[in-house]
C-alpha positions as CSV (number, residue, x, y, z in Angstrom):
1,M,0.0,0.0,0.0
2,T,1.7,3.2,-1.2
3,R,0.1,6.6,-0.7
4,L,1.9,9.4,-2.5
5,L,1.5,13.0,-3.3
6,I,3.2,14.9,-6.2
7,I,3.6,18.6,-6.0
8,G,5.2,21.3,-8.1
9,P,4.6,24.5,-9.9
10,P,2.4,24.7,-13.0
11,G,4.2,23.4,-16.1
12,S,6.5,21.2,-14.0
13,G,5.2,18.0,-15.6
14,K,3.2,16.8,-12.6
15,G,0.6,15.1,-14.8
16,T,3.2,13.2,-16.9
17,Q,5.2,12.1,-13.9
18,A,2.1,11.2,-11.9
19,E,1.0,8.8,-14.6
20,Q,4.4,7.2,-14.8
21,L,4.9,6.9,-11.1
22,A,1.4,5.6,-10.5
23,G,2.0,3.0,-13.2
24,H,5.3,1.9,-11.6
25,F,3.9,1.6,-8.1
26,G,0.6,0.0,-9.3
27,I,-1.7,2.7,-7.8
28,P,-4.2,5.0,-9.4
29,A,-3.3,8.7,-10.1
30,V,-5.9,11.0,-8.7
31,S,-5.7,14.4,-10.6
32,T,-7.8,17.2,-9.5
33,G,-7.0,19.1,-12.6
34,E,-8.4,16.3,-14.8
35,I,-11.5,16.0,-12.6
36,F,-12.1,19.8,-12.9
37,R,-11.6,19.8,-16.6
38,N,-14.0,16.9,-17.1
39,N,-16.6,18.7,-15.0
40,V,-16.1,22.0,-16.9
41,S,-16.5,20.3,-20.3
42,S,-19.5,18.3,-19.1
43,R,-21.0,21.6,-17.6
44,T,-21.9,19.9,-14.3
45,E,-22.9,22.2,-11.4
46,L,-19.4,21.9,-9.9
47,G,-17.8,22.4,-13.3
48,I,-19.7,25.6,-14.0
49,E,-18.7,27.0,-10.6
50,A,-15.1,25.8,-10.9
51,A,-14.8,27.3,-14.4
52,Q,-15.2,30.8,-13.0
53,Y,-12.0,30.3,-11.0
54,L,-10.0,28.3,-13.5
55,D,-10.5,30.7,-16.4
56,G,-9.1,33.5,-14.3
57,G,-6.1,31.5,-13.2
58,D,-7.4,31.2,-9.7
59,F,-7.5,28.0,-7.6
60,V,-10.9,26.4,-7.0
61,P,-11.9,27.2,-3.4
62,D,-11.0,24.8,-0.7
63,H,-14.5,23.7,0.1
64,L,-15.2,22.6,-3.5
65,T,-11.9,20.9,-3.9
66,N,-12.0,19.2,-0.5
67,A,-15.4,17.7,-1.2
68,L,-14.4,16.4,-4.6
69,V,-11.2,14.8,-3.4
70,K,-12.7,13.2,-0.3
71,D,-15.4,11.7,-2.5
72,R,-12.8,10.3,-4.9
73,L,-10.6,8.9,-2.1
74,Q,-13.6,6.8,-0.9
75,D,-13.7,4.8,-4.1
76,E,-12.6,1.2,-3.9
77,D,-9.7,1.5,-6.3
78,V,-7.7,3.8,-4.0
79,H,-8.0,1.7,-0.9
80,A,-4.7,0.0,-1.6
81,G,-2.9,3.3,-2.4
82,F,-3.0,6.3,-4.7
83,L,-0.9,9.2,-6.1
84,L,-2.5,12.6,-5.6
85,D,-1.7,15.2,-8.3
86,G,-2.8,18.8,-7.7
87,Y,-4.0,18.4,-4.1
88,P,-3.4,19.7,-1.5
89,R,-2.5,23.2,-2.8
90,T,-3.0,25.1,0.4
91,A,-2.3,24.5,4.1
92,P,-6.0,24.2,5.0
93,Q,-6.4,21.6,2.2
94,A,-3.4,19.7,3.7
95,A,-5.1,19.7,7.1
96,E,-8.3,18.5,5.6
97,L,-6.4,15.6,3.8
98,D,-4.6,14.7,7.1
99,N,-7.9,14.6,9.0
100,F,-9.6,12.5,6.3
101,L,-6.8,10.0,6.0
102,A,-6.5,9.7,9.8
103,S,-10.2,9.0,10.1
104,Q,-9.5,5.9,7.9
105,G,-6.3,4.9,9.7
106,R,-4.2,6.0,6.8
107,S,-1.4,8.5,6.1
108,L,0.9,9.6,3.3
109,D,4.1,7.7,2.7
110,A,6.0,10.4,0.7
111,V,5.5,13.7,-1.0
112,I,7.4,14.2,-4.3
113,E,8.3,17.8,-5.1
114,L,9.3,18.6,-8.7
115,Q,11.6,21.6,-9.0
116,A,12.2,23.7,-12.2
117,P,13.1,27.3,-13.0
118,D,10.2,29.7,-13.6
119,A,11.5,30.6,-17.1
120,E,11.6,27.0,-18.2
121,L,8.1,26.4,-16.8
122,E,6.7,29.3,-18.9
123,Q,8.3,28.0,-22.1
124,R,6.8,24.5,-21.4
125,M,3.4,26.1,-20.8
126,L,3.5,28.0,-24.1
127,H,4.5,24.9,-26.0
128,R,1.7,22.9,-24.3
129,A,-0.9,25.6,-25.1
130,Q,0.0,25.5,-28.8
131,K,0.1,21.7,-28.9
132,E,-3.1,21.0,-27.0
133,G,-5.1,24.2,-27.7
134,R,-5.9,24.7,-24.1
135,R,-7.7,28.0,-23.7
136,D,-6.8,28.3,-20.0
137,D,-3.1,28.4,-21.0
138,T,-2.1,32.0,-21.6
139,V,1.0,33.8,-20.3
140,D,-1.1,36.0,-17.9
141,V,-3.0,33.1,-16.5
142,F,0.1,31.1,-16.2
143,R,2.0,33.8,-14.3
144,R,-0.9,34.3,-12.0
145,R,-0.9,30.5,-11.3
146,L,2.8,30.6,-10.7
147,D,2.5,33.5,-8.3
148,L,-0.3,31.7,-6.4
149,Y,1.9,28.6,-6.3
150,H,4.8,30.5,-4.8
151,R,2.6,32.3,-2.3
152,E,0.2,29.4,-1.2
153,T,1.5,26.0,-2.2
154,H,5.1,26.7,-1.1
155,E,3.6,26.6,2.4
156,V,2.4,23.1,1.8
157,V,5.9,22.1,0.6
158,S,7.4,23.5,3.8
159,L,4.8,21.7,5.9
160,Y,5.7,18.3,4.4
161,A,9.4,19.1,4.6
162,D,9.0,19.8,8.3
163,R,7.4,16.4,8.8
164,G,10.2,14.6,7.0
165,L,8.0,13.5,4.1
166,L,9.4,15.5,1.3
167,V,11.4,14.0,-1.6
168,S,12.7,16.7,-3.9
169,V,13.4,15.8,-7.6
170,N,15.0,17.9,-10.3
171,G,12.1,18.4,-12.8
172,S,14.4,19.8,-15.6
173,G,15.4,17.7,-18.6
174,D,14.2,14.5,-20.2
175,P,10.9,13.3,-18.8
176,G,12.0,9.7,-18.8
177,Q,15.1,10.5,-16.8
178,I,13.0,12.6,-14.4
179,T,10.7,9.6,-13.9
180,A,13.7,7.3,-13.2
181,Q,15.1,9.7,-10.7
182,A,11.8,10.1,-8.9
183,I,11.1,6.4,-8.7
184,A,14.6,5.8,-7.3
185,A,14.3,8.7,-4.8
186,V,10.9,7.5,-3.5
187,E,11.9,3.9,-3.2
188,R,15.1,4.9,-1.3
189,F,12.9,7.1,1.0
190,I,10.2,4.6,1.7
191,N,12.7,1.8,2.3
192,G,14.8,4.0,4.5
193,R,11.7,4.9,6.6
194,G,10.9,1.2,7.0
195,E,14.4,0.5,8.2
196,R,14.2,3.3,10.8
197,S,10.8,2.4,12.1
C-alpha cells in the first residue's frame, strides 16, 4: 500500500510524472485538474462553478476541492494506495487531507516535489498551449498560477518538509530521466523509513 502526493509549480510535468509513477507503483493517479476539466467540459454544477476560477487563473476554493477529493478517495480502487496530483494546494487543504486519512487509519508515505526554474516552466506552458489548444493556458493566466503557487503552495511544501515526508526531484530535462530519478528517490525514501521504524 503506497500513498503518494506529487507537488510542483504549473508546467513542471506533474501530470506526466504522476501517470508514470502511478504505473510503476501500481496505484491510481488522482488528478484534481483532470476532474475539474471533465466537470467543466460536461457543464456539471461543480464544473460551472469551478470554471469561474479556472478561467481567471485562480485556484478552485478549498470547500469545493476538498469535497471532490474526499469523495474520490472513498472509491474502492484507491484503498490499496494512490498518487494525488494537484492536491493539497493550500495549508487548509493539507489539514483536511490529514484529517480524512487519519479517520480511515491511513497517512501519506511520501511527498514528491518537482523543481524547475520559472523561465523553463513558462516555455513549457506556451508549448503545451500551442500543442493542445488549451484556452486556459495564456501567459497572464500562467503567471498568476505561478504566483499563487509560490505564495500558497510553497507553504504546503514547507509543511511536508518539516514532517520529513518531502522527496525533492529535479524536474528539468528529459521526462524519462526525471521519472527514473523520482522512482529511485521515492523507493530509497520509503525503504529508509521502513528501516528506521
